[in-house]
C-alpha atoms as one frame of an Amber mdcrd trajectory, in Angstrom:
protein
   0.000   0.000   0.000   2.857   2.384   0.827   4.455   1.658  -2.534   1.119
   2.391  -4.216   0.801   5.728  -2.410   4.343   6.697  -3.457   3.571   5.738
  -7.060   0.355   7.754  -6.958   2.133  10.841  -5.624   4.951  10.561  -8.184
   2.530  10.077 -11.066   0.546  13.090  -9.825   3.635  15.288  -9.998   4.474
  13.958 -13.454   0.909  14.589 -14.630   1.111  18.134 -13.283   4.275  18.789
 -15.295   2.742  17.368 -18.474  -0.487  19.279 -17.925   1.250  22.592 -17.314
   3.572  22.164 -20.279   1.009  21.225 -22.917  -2.441  22.639 -22.181  -1.951
  26.029 -23.879  -1.244  26.192 -27.609   1.546  28.499 -28.678   2.624  29.779
 -32.082   6.055  29.888 -33.703   6.879  33.022 -31.682   6.244  31.171 -28.420
   3.136  33.214 -27.578  -0.364  31.755 -27.032  -2.513  31.456 -30.158  -5.672
  32.296 -28.177  -7.228  28.896 -28.890  -8.485  26.372 -26.401 -10.693  26.216
 -23.337  -7.868  26.494 -20.793  -6.486  29.713 -22.242  -9.802  31.486 -22.859
 -11.582  30.588 -19.614  -8.692  30.327 -17.160  -5.475  31.953 -18.329  -6.938
  35.015 -20.033  -9.076  36.117 -17.037  -6.131  35.635 -14.682  -3.865  37.594
 -17.033  -6.425  40.374 -17.265  -6.608  40.548 -13.472  -2.826  40.951 -13.223
  -2.901  43.723 -15.820  -5.812  45.425 -14.031  -3.933  45.482 -10.709  -0.825
  46.929 -12.346  -2.633  49.609 -14.332  -5.202  50.733 -11.725  -3.223  50.432
  -8.494   0.195  51.285  -9.911   1.563  47.951  -8.716   4.637  46.129  -9.905
   3.949  42.921 -11.860   5.795  40.965  -9.183   3.469  42.238  -6.446   0.454
  41.476  -8.638   1.624  37.851  -9.083   2.192  37.538  -5.327  -1.227  39.006
  -4.494  -3.156  36.740  -6.849  -1.187  33.656  -5.782  -1.921  34.348  -2.102
  -5.629  34.977  -2.772  -5.904  31.741  -4.785  -4.151  29.811  -2.026  -6.422
  31.273   0.660  -9.499  30.257  -1.354  -8.205  26.690  -1.680  -6.906  26.520
   1.920 -10.115  25.113   3.508 -10.138  22.262   1.003  -6.468  21.543   1.668
  -6.995  21.563   5.446 -10.005  19.268   5.105  -8.046  16.816   3.007  -5.074
  16.944   5.397  -7.339  16.289   8.372  -8.979  13.384   6.599  -5.589  11.928
   5.724  -4.342  12.286   9.327  -7.437  10.540  10.722  -6.961   7.679   8.271
  -3.267   7.421   9.195  -4.026   7.279  12.928  -6.684   4.604  12.372  -4.215
   2.654  10.273  -1.833   2.541  13.239  -4.615   1.094  15.417  -5.600  -1.683
  13.016  -2.000  -2.389  11.943  -1.766  -5.680  13.945  -4.833  -7.006  12.123
  -3.506  -5.804   8.765  -0.155  -7.494   9.427  -1.918 -10.744  10.347  -4.054
 -10.647   7.185  -1.023  -9.870   5.017   0.892 -12.736   6.638  -1.969 -15.098
   5.754  -1.926 -13.736   2.212   1.793 -14.472   1.863   1.409 -17.974   3.267
  -1.578 -18.842   1.053  -0.770 -21.821  -1.166  -3.917 -21.915  -3.323  -6.051
 -19.339  -5.074  -8.904 -20.049  -2.682  -6.685 -19.296   0.302  -5.411 -16.134
  -1.375  -8.957 -14.958  -2.101 -10.019 -15.658   1.493  -7.006 -13.779   2.904
  -7.602 -10.866   0.551 -11.252 -10.735   1.607 -10.204 -10.697   5.268  -7.833
  -7.798   4.572 -10.587  -5.847   2.845 -12.957  -6.533   5.742 -10.410  -5.183
   8.236 -10.453  -1.839   6.409 -14.198  -1.849   5.720 -15.381  -2.823   9.217
 -13.177  -0.139  10.789 -14.079   2.567   8.242 -10.511   2.987   6.992  -9.691
   3.772   3.379  -7.203   1.437   1.699  -5.919   4.541  -0.116  -4.854   6.069
   3.195  -7.112   9.099   2.850  -5.757  10.186  -0.517  -8.395  11.748  -2.766
  -8.293  13.054  -6.315 -10.884  15.797  -5.842  -8.555  18.394  -4.228  -5.983
  17.894  -6.981  -8.624  18.193  -9.707  -9.962  21.424  -8.201  -6.526  22.972
  -7.637  -4.994  22.102 -11.005  -7.064  24.550 -13.130  -6.327  27.408 -10.720
  -2.623  26.635 -10.529  -2.352  26.216 -14.291  -4.102  29.560 -14.833  -1.635
  31.256 -12.475   1.286  29.459 -14.097   0.448  30.557 -17.638  -0.697  34.033
 -16.613   2.697  34.609 -14.991   4.371  33.259 -18.115   2.431  34.971 -20.919
   0.877  38.164 -19.521   1.943  41.100 -21.660   4.309  43.396 -19.778   5.733
  40.811 -17.358   8.618  39.951 -19.680   9.895  43.562 -19.505   9.169  44.127
 -15.795  11.693  44.038 -12.947  11.054  42.937  -9.379  13.753  43.924  -6.880
  16.222  44.133  -9.748  15.263  40.737 -11.221  13.892  40.613 -14.772  10.617
  38.654 -14.550  10.921  37.644 -18.208  14.250  35.810 -17.777  15.127  32.757
 -15.656  16.398  33.711 -12.203  18.670  31.416 -10.217  17.745  33.380  -7.076
  14.054  32.484  -7.382  14.939  28.905  -8.361  16.936  28.454  -5.142  14.223
  30.127  -3.061  11.565  27.837  -4.542  13.665  24.735  -3.853  14.351  25.794
  -0.257  10.672  26.598   0.356   9.565  23.122  -0.725  12.409  21.470   1.211
  11.231  23.246   4.364   7.654  22.244   3.613   8.778  18.617   3.318  10.669
  18.816   6.603   7.655  20.279   8.443   5.491  17.462   7.075   7.723  14.883
   8.856   7.407  16.447  12.338   5.617  14.106  14.724   5.626  11.191  12.259
   6.988   7.726  13.249  10.471   6.881  12.002   9.175   4.005   9.872   6.838
   6.341   8.018   9.607   8.933   7.588  11.687   6.370   5.699   8.896   5.837
   3.177   8.566   9.612   2.708  12.253  10.324   2.067  12.073   9.840  -1.682
   9.074  12.180  -1.954  10.840  14.821   0.144  13.593  14.869  -2.477  11.522
  14.389  -5.635   9.070  17.238  -4.975  11.679  20.035  -4.530  13.685  18.713
  -7.487  10.597  18.846  -9.709   9.889  22.427  -8.618  13.529  23.445  -9.152
  13.519  21.897 -12.633  10.294  23.646 -13.634  11.454  26.992 -12.175  14.842
  26.746 -13.880  13.158  26.263 -17.260  10.698  29.143 -16.745  10.846  32.939
 -16.561  11.359  34.537 -13.150   7.666  35.509 -13.048   6.729  31.821 -12.997
   9.487  30.999 -10.486   8.106  33.756  -8.241   4.741  32.004  -8.358   6.440
  28.765  -7.185   8.267  30.630  -4.393   5.055  32.105  -2.981   3.270  28.780
  -3.426   6.061  27.024  -1.512   5.930  29.541   1.346   2.167  29.157   1.560
   2.546  25.359   1.537   4.901  25.682   4.528   2.251  27.682   6.395  -0.493
  25.174   5.526   1.680  22.199   6.555   2.581  23.954   9.818  -1.115  24.475
  10.594  -2.020  20.853   9.873   1.026  19.108  11.387   1.855  21.299  14.374
  -1.456  22.899  15.372  -4.206  20.516  14.232  -2.565  17.095  14.497  -2.311
  16.952  18.349  -5.984  17.923  18.639  -7.006  15.342  16.056  -5.005  12.650
  17.873  -6.683  13.482  21.177 -10.170  13.448  19.631  -9.507  10.166  17.863
  -8.180   8.581  21.064 -11.419   9.477  22.844 -13.493   8.075  19.980 -11.530
   4.808  20.008 -12.101   4.455  23.737 -15.848   4.668  23.196 -15.811   2.617
  19.979 -12.806   0.246  19.909 -11.705  -1.126  16.525 -13.653  -4.156  15.356
 -11.762  -7.432  15.503 -11.830  -9.096  12.081  -8.500 -10.933  12.040  -6.712
 -12.259  15.109  -3.376 -10.424  15.374  -0.192 -12.499  15.453   1.146 -12.675
  18.979   4.837 -12.069  19.472   6.672 -15.019  21.016   8.565 -14.035  24.154
  12.174 -15.238  24.699  11.106 -17.606  27.528   8.402 -19.129  25.317  10.855
 -19.603  22.450  13.353 -21.285  24.824  10.668 -23.642  26.129   9.679 -24.521
  22.561  13.267 -25.144  21.504  14.016 -27.229  24.626  10.895 -29.351  24.095
  11.968 -30.005  20.511  15.429 -31.100  21.635  14.080 -33.476  24.324  14.109
 -37.057  22.933  10.906 -39.028  22.801  12.480 -42.171  24.211  15.285 -42.638
  26.769  18.725 -43.039  25.280  20.472 -46.358  25.061  22.902 -45.279  27.696
  19.978 -44.690  30.054  18.568 -48.196  29.448  21.974 -49.807  29.913  22.430
 -47.894  33.114  19.153 -49.337  34.449  20.192 -52.881  33.567  23.503 -52.432
  35.291  21.741 -51.227  38.435  19.472 -54.341  38.434  22.519 -56.547  38.150
């Protein structure tokens, strides 16, 4: 299941890159042709909003990108917090039913026939179902599907809005790649990854290590290949992700754990599969000594008895 979750997260990042790189048609000059649903209904309105802020409030294009990115993130924040809470609840429940899951998986590995495999698989499914735990670990596609159009609109608006390519932001040309923004984006997502590991068991941290490296590398790669205006969008998005992760992991998680502990006291997990009991050292020694004890007395013992009778 952990491998599946890692594959799902990696494929999601890859899909995001493909989606962002190919959903707006461009001409030979590299500018949008104005065709397509994504450009007309998402990118163009976002681009117009950036231009409106610059022209009517005398803002810099960099501040306009920051403002719109923050507003978009605030709008999506409740959905992100809801999904994070749901994922944390599922993770905590998974820890409670882990002995049953391990027992069911052990039966599945030891199954010799298809019938035994099907029965073990059914038991594993019942462990999750009876205890209201998702086999996906609380991962849902809806938040990603809702966020992707907004993020893609911001991405392309920062890339193609007229005037951004000639604008400067703190001495950095927003139309040219900026190593400063690339580094800032990478650091922001590294910090976000570190915050996400606070309070997580060591075993789970090991499974997350690859994702903690892959995510910042993907952002760095995309920022390095894009104008500074786009990299600025990633920087602000990374900072906001740090804030959201801090809220969920540091502020909400202890409260959720306490609430869940109270719920489990009132409604303990349903027993579907008998967990495998660990064998203590004394038990293992007794078992090994009983195996070594011979069934019948040795020849030397019988001879000794005969000699005594003589």
